[in-house]
Residue, then its C-alpha position, 0 to 999 in steps of 0.5 A: x367951484x361955482x360962482x354965478x348962474x346962467x340961463x339955459x334952454x335944456x332939450x330932453x326926453x322924459x323916460x316915460x314919453x317919446x315927446x321931445x321937451x324943453x325947459x328954460x332954467x338958470x343953473x350955476x356955472x363953474x369957473x371953467x364955464x361948464x353948466x352944472x345941472x343938478x341930479x334932481x333935474x336930470x332924474x328920469x330925463x335923457x338930455x339931448x342938448x343944453x343951449x345958452x340963453x332962452x331959445x324959441x323952438x319953432x318946430x321939433x321932431x314929431x310936431x308935424x307929420x306930413x303926408x307924402x302928397x303934402x310935401x310936393 
């Protein structure tokens, strides 16, 4: 049984892209505290993480590719 909504940030890949994406949404939670993500949202996505609240992602895998000479 679902009794309330909770704000979450979902990190995922879309099946047509290798780009790591994220979305902030409110979803229902069960009385046991589990977030219920509707099938319509999960369609064509591979969910990597579900985080509590709104998070600000500063850098994701692939956002910046540094040359070896820039690392030192």
